[in-house]
PQR file with spaces between the fields and no chain letter, atoms N, CA, C, O and H, PARSE charges and radii, in Angstrom:
ATOM       1  N    UNK     1      88.851  -12.416   64.517 -0.4000 1.5000
ATOM       2  CA   UNK     1      89.142  -12.720   65.896 -0.0000 2.0000
ATOM       3  C    UNK     1      89.589  -11.470   66.610  0.5500 1.7000
ATOM       4  O    UNK     1      90.483  -10.771   66.132 -0.5500 1.4000
ATOM       5  N    UNK     2      88.996  -11.175   67.730 -0.4000 1.5000
ATOM       6  CA   UNK     2      89.400  -10.016   68.516 -0.0000 2.0000
ATOM       7  C    UNK     2      90.583  -10.342   69.408  0.5500 1.7000
ATOM       8  O    UNK     2      90.706  -11.455   69.920 -0.5500 1.4000
ATOM       9  H    UNK     2      88.270  -11.742   68.119  0.4000 1.0000
ATOM      10  N    UNK     3      91.438   -9.372   69.585 -0.4000 1.5000
ATOM      11  CA   UNK     3      92.606   -9.555   70.433 -0.0000 2.0000
ATOM      12  C    UNK     3      92.518   -8.619   71.629  0.5500 1.7000
ATOM      13  O    UNK     3      93.517   -8.012   72.015 -0.5500 1.4000
ATOM      14  H    UNK     3      91.338   -8.468   69.169  0.4000 1.0000
ATOM      15  N    UNK     4      91.346   -8.498   72.213 -0.4000 1.5000
ATOM      16  CA   UNK     4      91.146   -7.579   73.315 -0.0000 2.0000
ATOM      17  C    UNK     4      91.663   -8.109   74.629  0.5500 1.7000
ATOM      18  O    UNK     4      92.073   -9.263   74.749 -0.5500 1.4000
ATOM      19  H    UNK     4      90.535   -8.991   71.899  0.4000 1.0000
ATOM      20  N    UNK     5      91.631   -7.224   75.617 -0.4000 1.5000
ATOM      21  CA   UNK     5      92.034   -7.606   76.969 -0.0000 2.0000
ATOM      22  C    UNK     5      91.116   -8.704   77.465  0.5500 1.7000
ATOM      23  O    UNK     5      89.953   -8.779   77.065 -0.5500 1.4000
ATOM      24  H    UNK     5      91.298   -6.286   75.520  0.4000 1.0000
ATOM      25  N    UNK     6      91.624   -9.541   78.317 -0.4000 1.5000
ATOM      26  CA   UNK     6      90.820  -10.644   78.817 -0.0000 2.0000
ATOM      27  C    UNK     6      91.191  -11.962   78.162  0.5500 1.7000
ATOM      28  O    UNK     6      90.862  -13.031   78.676 -0.5500 1.4000
ATOM      29  H    UNK     6      92.568   -9.480   78.641  0.4000 1.0000
ATOM      30  N    UNK     7      91.870  -11.888   77.038 -0.4000 1.5000
ATOM      31  CA   UNK     7      92.391  -13.101   76.415 -0.0000 2.0000
ATOM      32  C    UNK     7      93.730  -13.404   77.068  0.5500 1.7000
ATOM      33  O    UNK     7      94.637  -12.572   77.039 -0.5500 1.4000
ATOM      34  H    UNK     7      92.137  -11.020   76.620  0.4000 1.0000
ATOM      35  N    UNK     8      93.859  -14.557   77.642 -0.4000 1.5000
ATOM      36  CA   UNK     8      95.080  -14.916   78.349 -0.0000 2.0000
ATOM      37  C    UNK     8      95.585  -16.257   77.847  0.5500 1.7000
ATOM      38  O    UNK     8      94.816  -17.206   77.689 -0.5500 1.4000
ATOM      39  H    UNK     8      93.122  -15.232   77.667  0.4000 1.0000
ATOM      40  N    UNK     9      96.867  -16.324   77.604 -0.4000 1.5000
ATOM      41  CA   UNK     9      97.512  -17.554   77.168 -0.0000 2.0000
ATOM      42  C    UNK     9      98.595  -17.892   78.178  0.5500 1.7000
ATOM      43  O    UNK     9      99.474  -17.077   78.456 -0.5500 1.4000
ATOM      44  H    UNK     9      97.492  -15.553   77.732  0.4000 1.0000
ATOM      45  N    UNK    10      98.527  -19.086   78.717 -0.4000 1.5000
ATOM      46  CA   UNK    10      99.532  -19.550   79.668 -0.0000 2.0000
ATOM      47  C    UNK    10     100.371  -20.636   79.014  0.5500 1.7000
ATOM      48  O    UNK    10      99.839  -21.551   78.385 -0.5500 1.4000
ATOM      49  H    UNK    10      97.813  -19.748   78.491  0.4000 1.0000
ATOM      50  N    UNK    11     101.678  -20.528   79.165 -0.4000 1.5000
ATOM      51  CA   UNK    11     102.601  -21.549   78.695 -0.0000 2.0000
ATOM      52  C    UNK    11     103.169  -22.277   79.905  0.5500 1.7000
ATOM      53  O    UNK    11     103.443  -21.661   80.934 -0.5500 1.4000
ATOM      54  H    UNK    11     102.109  -19.785   79.676  0.4000 1.0000
ATOM      55  N    UNK    12     103.342  -23.565   79.782 -0.4000 1.5000
ATOM      56  CA   UNK    12     104.072  -24.330   80.779 -0.0000 2.0000
ATOM      57  C    UNK    12     105.304  -24.883   80.079  0.5500 1.7000
ATOM      58  O    UNK    12     105.280  -25.981   79.522 -0.5500 1.4000
ATOM      59  H    UNK    12     103.119  -24.066   78.946  0.4000 1.0000
ATOM      60  N    UNK    13     106.353  -24.123   80.116 -0.4000 1.5000
ATOM      61  CA   UNK    13     107.573  -24.441   79.362 -0.0000 2.0000
ATOM      62  C    UNK    13     108.651  -24.927   80.312  0.5500 1.7000
ATOM      63  O    UNK    13     109.608  -24.212   80.608 -0.5500 1.4000
ATOM      64  H    UNK    13     106.372  -23.231   80.568  0.4000 1.0000
ATOM      65  N    UNK    14     108.484  -26.132   80.777 -0.4000 1.5000
ATOM      66  CA   UNK    14     109.425  -26.679   81.762 -0.0000 2.0000
ATOM      67  C    UNK    14     110.836  -26.801   81.211  0.5500 1.7000
ATOM      68  O    UNK    14     111.795  -26.841   81.982 -0.5500 1.4000
ATOM      69  H    UNK    14     107.707  -26.713   80.537  0.4000 1.0000
ATOM      70  N    UNK    15     110.982  -26.861   79.889 -0.4000 1.5000
ATOM      71  CA   UNK    15     112.323  -26.946   79.308 -0.0000 2.0000
ATOM      72  C    UNK    15     112.585  -25.803   78.327  0.5500 1.7000
ATOM      73  O    UNK    15     113.505  -25.889   77.513 -0.5500 1.4000
ATOM      74  H    UNK    15     110.203  -26.828   79.263  0.4000 1.0000
ATOM      75  N    UNK    16     111.790  -24.738   78.395 -0.4000 1.5000
ATOM      76  CA   UNK    16     112.013  -23.568   77.557 -0.0000 2.0000
ATOM      77  C    UNK    16     111.177  -23.575   76.289  0.5500 1.7000
ATOM      78  O    UNK    16     110.511  -24.558   75.965 -0.5500 1.4000
ATOM      79  H    UNK    16     111.043  -24.669   79.056  0.4000 1.0000
ATOM      80  N    UNK    17     111.229  -22.466   75.587 -0.4000 1.5000
ATOM      81  CA   UNK    17     110.534  -22.323   74.303 -0.0000 2.0000
ATOM      82  C    UNK    17     111.327  -21.321   73.468  0.5500 1.7000
ATOM      83  O    UNK    17     111.798  -20.307   73.984 -0.5500 1.4000
ATOM      84  H    UNK    17     111.770  -21.668   75.850  0.4000 1.0000
ATOM      85  N    UNK    18     111.467  -21.607   72.194 -0.4000 1.5000
ATOM      86  CA   UNK    18     112.189  -20.699   71.310 -0.0000 2.0000
ATOM      87  C    UNK    18     111.223  -19.656   70.745  0.5500 1.7000
ATOM      88  O    UNK    18     110.005  -19.830   70.783 -0.5500 1.4000
ATOM      89  H    UNK    18     111.084  -22.431   71.775  0.4000 1.0000
ATOM      90  N    UNK    19     111.785  -18.589   70.232 -0.4000 1.5000
ATOM      91  CA   UNK    19     110.961  -17.524   69.664 -0.0000 2.0000
ATOM      92  C    UNK    19     110.106  -17.994   68.508  0.5500 1.7000
ATOM      93  O    UNK    19     108.941  -17.610   68.403 -0.5500 1.4000
ATOM      94  H    UNK    19     112.775  -18.447   70.202  0.4000 1.0000
ATOM      95  N    UNK    20     110.672  -18.829   67.631 -0.4000 1.5000
ATOM      96  CA   UNK    20     109.890  -19.306   66.493 -0.0000 2.0000
ATOM      97  C    UNK    20     108.770  -20.236   66.941  0.5500 1.7000
ATOM      98  O    UNK    20     107.697  -20.253   66.337 -0.5500 1.4000
ATOM      99  H    UNK    20     111.619  -19.141   67.717  0.4000 1.0000
ATOM     100  N    UNK    21     109.016  -21.021   68.010 -0.4000 1.5000
ATOM     101  CA   UNK    21     107.950  -21.881   68.537 -0.0000 2.0000
ATOM     102  C    UNK    21     106.812  -21.032   69.110  0.5500 1.7000
ATOM     103  O    UNK    21     105.635  -21.349   68.934 -0.5500 1.4000
ATOM     104  H    UNK    21     109.888  -21.007   68.500  0.4000 1.0000
ATOM     105  N    UNK    22     107.180  -19.960   69.789 -0.4000 1.5000
ATOM     106  CA   UNK    22     106.177  -19.069   70.387 -0.0000 2.0000
ATOM     107  C    UNK    22     105.330  -18.412   69.293  0.5500 1.7000
ATOM     108  O    UNK    22     104.102  -18.405   69.379 -0.5500 1.4000
ATOM     109  H    UNK    22     108.135  -19.703   69.932  0.4000 1.0000
ATOM     110  N    UNK    23     105.976  -17.866   68.279 -0.4000 1.5000
ATOM     111  CA   UNK    23     105.238  -17.214   67.199 -0.0000 2.0000
ATOM     112  C    UNK    23     104.370  -18.205   66.435  0.5500 1.7000
ATOM     113  O    UNK    23     103.239  -17.882   66.072 -0.5500 1.4000
ATOM     114  H    UNK    23     106.974  -17.871   68.209  0.4000 1.0000
ATOM     115  N    UNK    24     104.884  -19.407   66.188 -0.4000 1.5000
ATOM     116  CA   UNK    24     104.098  -20.433   65.509 -0.0000 2.0000
ATOM     117  C    UNK    24     102.860  -20.804   66.303  0.5500 1.7000
ATOM     118  O    UNK    24     101.788  -21.005   65.731 -0.5500 1.4000
ATOM     119  H    UNK    24     105.803  -19.669   66.483  0.4000 1.0000
ATOM     120  N    UNK    25     103.003  -20.897   67.636 -0.4000 1.5000
ATOM     121  CA   UNK    25     101.856  -21.215   68.484 -0.0000 2.0000
ATOM     122  C    UNK    25     100.812  -20.116   68.410  0.5500 1.7000
ATOM     123  O    UNK    25      99.618  -20.403   68.326 -0.5500 1.4000
ATOM     124  H    UNK    25     103.873  -20.734   68.100  0.4000 1.0000
ATOM     125  N    UNK    26     101.242  -18.864   68.440 -0.4000 1.5000
ATOM     126  CA   UNK    26     100.295  -17.748   68.344 -0.0000 2.0000
ATOM     127  C    UNK    26      99.542  -17.775   67.015  0.5500 1.7000
ATOM     128  O    UNK    26      98.331  -17.554   66.981 -0.5500 1.4000
ATOM     129  H    UNK    26     102.212  -18.631   68.508  0.4000 1.0000
ATOM     130  N    UNK    27     100.248  -18.041   65.935 -0.4000 1.5000
ATOM     131  CA   UNK    27      99.610  -18.107   64.616 -0.0000 2.0000
ATOM     132  C    UNK    27      98.614  -19.253   64.569  0.5500 1.7000
ATOM     133  O    UNK    27      97.506  -19.090   64.058 -0.5500 1.4000
ATOM     134  H    UNK    27     101.231  -18.220   65.962  0.4000 1.0000
ATOM     135  N    UNK    28      98.997  -20.418   65.101 -0.4000 1.5000
ATOM     136  CA   UNK    28      98.093  -21.568   65.106 -0.0000 2.0000
ATOM     137  C    UNK    28      96.858  -21.317   65.966  0.5500 1.7000
ATOM     138  O    UNK    28      95.808  -21.914   65.727 -0.5500 1.4000
ATOM     139  H    UNK    28      99.897  -20.550   65.516  0.4000 1.0000
ATOM     140  N    UNK    29      96.971  -20.441   66.965 -0.4000 1.5000
ATOM     141  CA   UNK    29      95.829  -20.094   67.814 -0.0000 2.0000
ATOM     142  C    UNK    29      94.934  -19.036   67.189  0.5500 1.7000
ATOM     143  O    UNK    29      93.863  -18.734   67.715 -0.5500 1.4000
ATOM     144  H    UNK    29      97.824  -19.956   67.160  0.4000 1.0000
ATOM     145  N    UNK    30      95.369  -18.471   66.067 -0.4000 1.5000
ATOM     146  CA   UNK    30      94.511  -17.537   65.354 -0.0000 2.0000
ATOM     147  C    UNK    30      94.955  -16.090   65.325  0.5500 1.7000
ATOM     148  O    UNK    30      94.247  -15.246   64.776 -0.5500 1.4000
ATOM     149  H    UNK    30      96.240  -18.716   65.639  0.4000 1.0000
ATOM     150  N    UNK    31      96.112  -15.776   65.901 -0.4000 1.5000
ATOM     151  CA   UNK    31      96.611  -14.404   65.829 -0.0000 2.0000
ATOM     152  C    UNK    31      97.022  -14.148   64.377  0.5500 1.7000
ATOM     153  O    UNK    31      97.838  -14.889   63.829 -0.5500 1.4000
ATOM     154  H    UNK    31      96.687  -16.462   66.347  0.4000 1.0000
ATOM     155  N    UNK    32      96.472  -13.116   63.754 -0.4000 1.5000
ATOM     156  CA   UNK    32      96.790  -12.851   62.344 -0.0000 2.0000
ATOM     157  C    UNK    32      98.276  -12.533   62.147  0.5500 1.7000
ATOM     158  O    UNK    32      98.867  -11.793   62.933 -0.5500 1.4000
ATOM     159  H    UNK    32      95.809  -12.514   64.199  0.4000 1.0000
ATOM     160  N    UNK    33      98.861  -13.088   61.113 -0.4000 1.5000
ATOM     161  CA   UNK    33     100.262  -12.853   60.797 -0.0000 2.0000
ATOM     162  C    UNK    33     100.537  -11.362   60.635  0.5500 1.7000
ATOM     163  O    UNK    33     101.584  -10.882   61.068 -0.5500 1.4000
ATOM     164  H    UNK    33      98.380  -13.690   60.475  0.4000 1.0000
ATOM     165  N    UNK    34      99.626  -10.631   60.025 -0.4000 1.5000
ATOM     166  CA   UNK    34      99.820   -9.194   59.827 -0.0000 2.0000
ATOM     167  C    UNK    34      99.860   -8.442   61.158  0.5500 1.7000
ATOM     168  O    UNK    34     100.569   -7.443   61.281 -0.5500 1.4000
ATOM     169  H    UNK    34      98.775  -11.021   59.673  0.4000 1.0000
ATOM     170  N    UNK    35      99.104   -8.915   62.156 -0.4000 1.5000
ATOM     171  CA   UNK    35      99.152   -8.302   63.485 -0.0000 2.0000
ATOM     172  C    UNK    35     100.538   -8.491   64.099  0.5500 1.7000
ATOM     173  O    UNK    35     101.102   -7.554   64.664 -0.5500 1.4000
ATOM     174  H    UNK    35      98.529   -9.726   62.056  0.4000 1.0000
ATOM     175  N    UNK    36     101.083   -9.697   63.990 -0.4000 1.5000
ATOM     176  CA   UNK    36     102.424   -9.952   64.513 -0.0000 2.0000
ATOM     177  C    UNK    36     103.461   -9.120   63.774  0.5500 1.7000
ATOM     178  O    UNK    36     104.371   -8.573   64.396 -0.5500 1.4000
ATOM     179  H    UNK    36     100.624  -10.459   63.532  0.4000 1.0000
ATOM     180  N    UNK    37     103.337   -9.017   62.462 -0.4000 1.5000
ATOM     181  CA   UNK    37     104.274   -8.192   61.687 -0.0000 2.0000
ATOM     182  C    UNK    37     104.212   -6.735   62.130  0.5500 1.7000
ATOM     183  O    UNK    37     105.246   -6.084   62.281 -0.5500 1.4000
ATOM     184  H    UNK    37     102.597   -9.461   61.956  0.4000 1.0000
ATOM     185  N    UNK    38     103.006   -6.224   62.337 -0.4000 1.5000
ATOM     186  CA   UNK    38     102.846   -4.826   62.756 -0.0000 2.0000
ATOM     187  C    UNK    38     103.473   -4.598   64.127  0.5500 1.7000
ATOM     188  O    UNK    38     104.172   -3.605   64.332 -0.5500 1.4000
ATOM     189  H    UNK    38     102.166   -6.753   62.214  0.4000 1.0000
ATOM     190  N    UNK    39     103.228   -5.505   65.060 -0.4000 1.5000
ATOM     191  CA   UNK    39     103.783   -5.346   66.410 -0.0000 2.0000
ATOM     192  C    UNK    39     105.304   -5.495   66.412  0.5500 1.7000
ATOM     193  O    UNK    39     105.999   -4.711   67.059 -0.5500 1.4000
ATOM     194  H    UNK    39     102.660   -6.311   64.893  0.4000 1.0000
ATOM     195  N    UNK    40     105.825   -6.483   65.701 -0.4000 1.5000
ATOM     196  CA   UNK    40     107.269   -6.664   65.626 -0.0000 2.0000
ATOM     197  C    UNK    40     107.937   -5.513   64.878  0.5500 1.7000
ATOM     198  O    UNK    40     109.104   -5.200   65.115 -0.5500 1.4000
ATOM     199  H    UNK    40     105.261   -7.120   65.176  0.4000 1.0000
ATOM     200  N    UNK    41     107.191   -4.890   63.977 -0.4000 1.5000
ATOM     201  CA   UNK    41     107.701   -3.750   63.236 -0.0000 2.0000
ATOM     202  C    UNK    41     107.973   -2.546   64.116  0.5500 1.7000
ATOM     203  O    UNK    41     108.690   -1.633   63.708 -0.5500 1.4000
ATOM     204  H    UNK    41     106.243   -5.144   63.784  0.4000 1.0000
ATOM     205  N    UNK    42     107.416   -2.527   65.311 -0.4000 1.5000
ATOM     206  CA   UNK    42     107.650   -1.426   66.260 -0.0000 2.0000
ATOM     207  C    UNK    42     109.049   -1.496   66.873  0.5500 1.7000
ATOM     208  O    UNK    42     109.527   -0.520   67.450 -0.5500 1.4000
ATOM     209  H    UNK    42     106.832   -3.268   65.643  0.4000 1.0000
ATOM     210  N    UNK    43     109.696   -2.642   66.745 -0.4000 1.5000
ATOM     211  CA   UNK    43     111.060   -2.785   67.250 -0.0000 2.0000
ATOM     212  C    UNK    43     112.021   -2.076   66.301  0.5500 1.7000
ATOM     213  O    UNK    43     111.723   -1.915   65.118 -0.5500 1.4000
ATOM     214  H    UNK    43     109.308   -3.435   66.276  0.4000 1.0000
ATOM     215  N    UNK    44     113.132   -1.667   66.799 -0.4000 1.5000
ATOM     216  CA   UNK    44     114.132   -1.039   65.946 -0.0000 2.0000
ATOM     217  C    UNK    44     115.006   -2.084   65.255  0.5500 1.7000
ATOM     218  O    UNK    44     116.166   -1.828   64.933 -0.5500 1.4000
ATOM     219  H    UNK    44     113.374   -1.798   67.761  0.4000 1.0000
ATOM     220  N    UNK    45     114.434   -3.254   65.036 -0.4000 1.5000
ATOM     221  CA   UNK    45     115.146   -4.364   64.399 -0.0000 2.0000
ATOM     222  C    UNK    45     114.490   -4.776   63.095  0.5500 1.7000
ATOM     223  O    UNK    45     114.744   -5.867   62.586 -0.5500 1.4000
ATOM     224  H    UNK    45     113.492   -3.462   65.297  0.4000 1.0000
ATOM     225  N    UNK    46     113.646   -3.907   62.549 -0.4000 1.5000
ATOM     226  CA   UNK    46     112.812   -4.287   61.417 -0.0000 2.0000
ATOM     227  C    UNK    46     113.624   -4.812   60.229  0.5500 1.7000
ATOM     228  O    UNK    46     113.117   -5.632   59.464 -0.5500 1.4000
ATOM     229  H    UNK    46     113.439   -3.020   62.962  0.4000 1.0000
ATOM     230  N    UNK    47     114.844   -4.370   60.060 -0.4000 1.5000
ATOM     231  CA   UNK    47     115.673   -4.841   58.938 -0.0000 2.0000
ATOM     232  C    UNK    47     116.516   -6.055   59.302  0.5500 1.7000
ATOM     233  O    UNK    47     117.320   -6.519   58.493 -0.5500 1.4000
ATOM     234  H    UNK    47     115.256   -3.704   60.681  0.4000 1.0000
ATOM     235  N    UNK    48     116.340   -6.566   60.500 -0.4000 1.5000
ATOM     236  CA   UNK    48     117.156   -7.669   60.987 -0.0000 2.0000
ATOM     237  C    UNK    48     116.486   -9.031   60.871  0.5500 1.7000
ATOM     238  O    UNK    48     117.124  -10.055   61.114 -0.5500 1.4000
ATOM     239  H    UNK    48     115.687   -6.189   61.157  0.4000 1.0000
ATOM     240  N    UNK    49     115.209   -9.054   60.503 -0.4000 1.5000
ATOM     241  CA   UNK    49     114.516  -10.338   60.433 -0.0000 2.0000
ATOM     242  C    UNK    49     113.440  -10.297   59.359  0.5500 1.7000
ATOM     243  O    UNK    49     113.022   -9.229   58.911 -0.5500 1.4000
ATOM     244  H    UNK    49     114.691   -8.222   60.306  0.4000 1.0000
ATOM     245  N    UNK    50     113.006  -11.476   58.962 -0.4000 1.5000
ATOM     246  CA   UNK    50     111.876  -11.633   58.047 -0.0000 2.0000
ATOM     247  C    UNK    50     110.929  -12.633   58.697  0.5500 1.7000
ATOM     248  O    UNK    50     111.349  -13.715   59.107 -0.5500 1.4000
ATOM     249  H    UNK    50     113.346  -12.343   59.326  0.4000 1.0000
ATOM     250  N    UNK    51     109.665  -12.277   58.789 -0.4000 1.5000
ATOM     251  CA   UNK    51     108.674  -13.158   59.406 -0.0000 2.0000
ATOM     252  C    UNK    51     107.923  -13.897   58.311  0.5500 1.7000
ATOM     253  O    UNK    51     107.174  -13.297   57.540 -0.5500 1.4000
ATOM     254  H    UNK    51     109.324  -11.398   58.456  0.4000 1.0000
ATOM     255  N    UNK    52     108.133  -15.207   58.251 -0.4000 1.5000
ATOM     256  CA   UNK    52     107.490  -16.071   57.268 -0.0000 2.0000
ATOM     257  C    UNK    52     106.808  -17.192   58.039  0.5500 1.7000
ATOM     258  O    UNK    52     107.405  -17.785   58.938 -0.5500 1.4000
ATOM     259  H    UNK    52     108.742  -15.694   58.877  0.4000 1.0000
ATOM     260  N    UNK    53     105.579  -17.478   57.697 -0.4000 1.5000
ATOM     261  CA   UNK    53     104.848  -18.560   58.373 -0.0000 2.0000
ATOM     262  C    UNK    53     104.245  -19.488   57.336  0.5500 1.7000
ATOM     263  O    UNK    53     103.605  -19.053   56.379 -0.5500 1.4000
ATOM     264  H    UNK    53     105.093  -16.996   56.968  0.4000 1.0000
ATOM     265  N    UNK    54     104.465  -20.770   57.549 -0.4000 1.5000
ATOM     266  CA   UNK    54     103.861  -21.772   56.674 -0.0000 2.0000
ATOM     267  C    UNK    54     103.610  -23.035   57.492  0.5500 1.7000
ATOM     268  O    UNK    54     104.380  -23.358   58.396 -0.5500 1.4000
ATOM     269  H    UNK    54     104.986  -21.123   58.326  0.4000 1.0000
ATOM     270  N    UNK    55     102.547  -23.735   57.177 -0.4000 1.5000
ATOM     271  CA   UNK    55     102.250  -24.964   57.920 -0.0000 2.0000
ATOM     272  C    UNK    55     103.261  -26.058   57.587  0.5500 1.7000
ATOM     273  O    UNK    55     103.800  -26.119   56.482 -0.5500 1.4000
ATOM     274  H    UNK    55     101.921  -23.472   56.443  0.4000 1.0000
ATOM     275  N    UNK    56     103.501  -26.917   58.572 -0.4000 1.5000
ATOM     276  CA   UNK    56     104.417  -28.031   58.370 -0.0000 2.0000
ATOM     277  C    UNK    56     103.944  -29.201   59.221  0.5500 1.7000
ATOM     278  O    UNK    56     103.185  -29.020   60.173 -0.5500 1.4000
ATOM     279  H    UNK    56     103.063  -26.868   59.470  0.4000 1.0000
ATOM     280  N    UNK    57     104.391  -30.388   58.879 -0.4000 1.5000
ATOM     281  CA   UNK    57     104.015  -31.583   59.622 -0.0000 2.0000
ATOM     282  C    UNK    57     105.162  -32.582   59.579  0.5500 1.7000
ATOM     283  O    UNK    57     105.751  -32.824   58.526 -0.5500 1.4000
ATOM     284  H    UNK    57     105.009  -30.536   58.106  0.4000 1.0000
ATOM     285  N    UNK    58     105.468  -33.149   60.720 -0.4000 1.5000
ATOM     286  CA   UNK    58     106.476  -34.203   60.809 -0.0000 2.0000
ATOM     287  C    UNK    58     105.884  -35.310   61.659  0.5500 1.7000
ATOM     288  O    UNK    58     105.471  -35.091   62.798 -0.5500 1.4000
ATOM     289  H    UNK    58     104.990  -32.952   61.576  0.4000 1.0000
ATOM     290  N    UNK    59     105.851  -36.489   61.091 -0.4000 1.5000
ATOM     291  CA   UNK    59     105.224  -37.632   61.745 -0.0000 2.0000
ATOM     292  C    UNK    59     103.765  -37.269   62.009  0.5500 1.7000
ATOM     293  O    UNK    59     103.022  -37.043   61.054 -0.5500 1.4000
ATOM     294  H    UNK    59     106.187  -36.666   60.166  0.4000 1.0000
ATOM     295  N    UNK    60     103.337  -37.207   63.236 -0.4000 1.5000
ATOM     296  CA   UNK    60     101.936  -36.880   63.554 -0.0000 2.0000
ATOM     297  C    UNK    60     101.803  -35.495   64.196  0.5500 1.7000
ATOM     298  O    UNK    60     100.729  -35.134   64.676 -0.5500 1.4000
ATOM     299  H    UNK    60     103.941  -37.390   64.012  0.4000 1.0000
ATOM     300  N    UNK    61     102.898  -34.716   64.204 -0.4000 1.5000
ATOM     301  CA   UNK    61     102.893  -33.391   64.826 -0.0000 2.0000
ATOM     302  C    UNK    61     102.844  -32.350   63.727  0.5500 1.7000
ATOM     303  O    UNK    61     103.631  -32.393   62.782 -0.5500 1.4000
ATOM     304  H    UNK    61     103.771  -35.009   63.814  0.4000 1.0000
ATOM     305  N    UNK    62     101.912  -31.408   63.855 -0.4000 1.5000
ATOM     306  CA   UNK    62     101.820  -30.333   62.857 -0.0000 2.0000
ATOM     307  C    UNK    62     101.790  -28.986   63.568  0.5500 1.7000
ATOM     308  O    UNK    62     101.421  -28.886   64.738 -0.5500 1.4000
ATOM     309  H    UNK    62     101.272  -31.373   64.623  0.4000 1.0000
ATOM     310  N    UNK    63     102.183  -27.967   62.841 -0.4000 1.5000
ATOM     311  CA   UNK    63     102.198  -26.615   63.374 -0.0000 2.0000
ATOM     312  C    UNK    63     102.663  -25.643   62.320  0.5500 1.7000
ATOM     313  O    UNK    63     102.826  -25.986   61.149 -0.5500 1.4000
ATOM     314  H    UNK    63     102.483  -28.048   61.890  0.4000 1.0000
ATOM     315  N    UNK    64     102.869  -24.429   62.764 -0.4000 1.5000
ATOM     316  CA   UNK    64     103.343  -23.370   61.864 -0.0000 2.0000
ATOM     317  C    UNK    64     104.767  -22.996   62.215  0.5500 1.7000
ATOM     318  O    UNK    64     105.351  -22.122   61.575 -0.5500 1.4000
ATOM     319  H    UNK    64     102.737  -24.151   63.715  0.4000 1.0000
């Protein structure tokens, strides 16, 4: 999957969105986990977090 310019994602977060929800949505849309790790690695917080993604399901709702 290419991540070039022209790809646009719009959120309608009338009650907000957490960081983990945002990252899970990106992964479910096809953004490679390694791409997110590489981009987040550019922050000076690399030792402050661990990025782990796994599928989950509760009732009829599923996501990462």
